[in-house]
C-alpha positions as a printed NumPy array, in Angstrom:
array([[ 86.97 ,  43.171,  34.418],
       [ 87.04 ,  40.036,  36.471],
       [ 86.769,  40.999,  40.167],
       [ 89.986,  39.469,  41.444],
       [ 93.6  ,  40.371,  42.121],
       [ 95.121,  41.244,  45.448],
       [ 93.408,  40.561,  48.755],
       [ 92.869,  44.301,  49.121],
       [ 91.247,  44.598,  45.682],
       [ 89.114,  41.512,  46.262],
       [ 87.847,  42.996,  49.543],
       [ 86.973,  46.226,  47.734],
       [ 85.089,  44.255,  45.065],
       [ 83.118,  42.464,  47.79 ],
       [ 82.254,  45.816,  49.371],
       [ 81.148,  47.037,  45.96 ],
       [ 78.796,  44.087,  45.493],
       [ 77.227,  44.785,  48.894],
       [ 76.678,  48.437,  47.933],
       [ 75.188,  47.397,  44.572],
       [ 72.811,  45.024,  46.383],
       [ 71.791,  47.848,  48.713],
       [ 71.285,  50.121,  45.706],
       [ 68.929,  47.609,  44.078],
       [ 67.011,  47.258,  47.353],
       [ 66.798,  51.039,  47.709],
       [ 65.384,  51.363,  44.183],
       [ 62.666,  48.835,  44.98 ],
       [ 61.789,  50.537,  48.302],
       [ 62.163,  54.169,  47.219],
       [ 58.463,  54.898,  46.759],
       [ 57.4  ,  52.969,  49.835],
       [ 59.926,  54.672,  52.129],
       [ 59.766,  58.057,  50.426],
       [ 63.441,  58.944,  50.386],
       [ 65.152,  61.219,  47.89 ],
       [ 66.942,  60.219,  44.715],
       [ 70.181,  61.644,  46.078],
       [ 70.54 ,  58.478,  48.168],
       [ 70.458,  56.368,  45.003],
       [ 73.005,  58.64 ,  43.341],
       [ 75.255,  58.372,  46.398],
       [ 75.083,  54.569,  46.427],
       [ 75.814,  54.448,  42.703],
       [ 78.839,  56.73 ,  43.038],
       [ 80.053,  54.786,  46.071],
       [ 80.045,  51.532,  44.093],
       [ 81.961,  53.279,  41.283],
       [ 84.508,  54.582,  43.79 ],
       [ 85.022,  51.112,  45.263],
       [ 85.532,  49.706,  41.761],
       [ 88.145,  52.334,  40.913],
       [ 89.878,  51.786,  44.257],
       [ 90.113,  48.053,  43.493],
       [ 91.647,  48.803,  40.089],
       [ 94.091,  51.256,  41.651],
       [ 95.037,  48.733,  44.323],
       [ 95.887,  46.086,  41.753],
       [ 97.801,  48.575,  39.609],
       [ 99.79 ,  49.787,  42.624],
       [100.719,  46.167,  43.391],
       [101.597,  45.406,  39.764],
       [ 98.682,  43.024,  39.205],
       [ 97.207,  43.01 ,  35.708],
       [ 93.426,  43.102,  35.426],
       [ 91.756,  40.29 ,  33.543],
       [ 89.116,  41.331,  31.017],
       [ 85.985,  39.178,  31.009],
       [ 84.912,  38.204,  27.512],
       [ 81.494,  36.78 ,  26.755],
       [ 81.756,  33.73 ,  24.564],
       [ 78.82 ,  32.531,  22.573],
       [ 78.208,  28.815,  22.569],
       [ 80.289,  27.276,  19.803],
       [ 82.99 ,  29.989,  19.837]])
């Protein structure tokens, strides 16, 4: 999916990227700070929820999702 669509969906995608960034930071600091793995699971599920909410927002507004396709050089 390409993270675009309605303003609402785009805002949700931005929130999701912030949560994913926090998740990566939490993974790198987990041992140092000594927190439980449940925090990582929560952040991961939160980013999934935000993604699904963005999809639902676009669907509710009749906006079709664009699928990102990797193209090899020369294709």
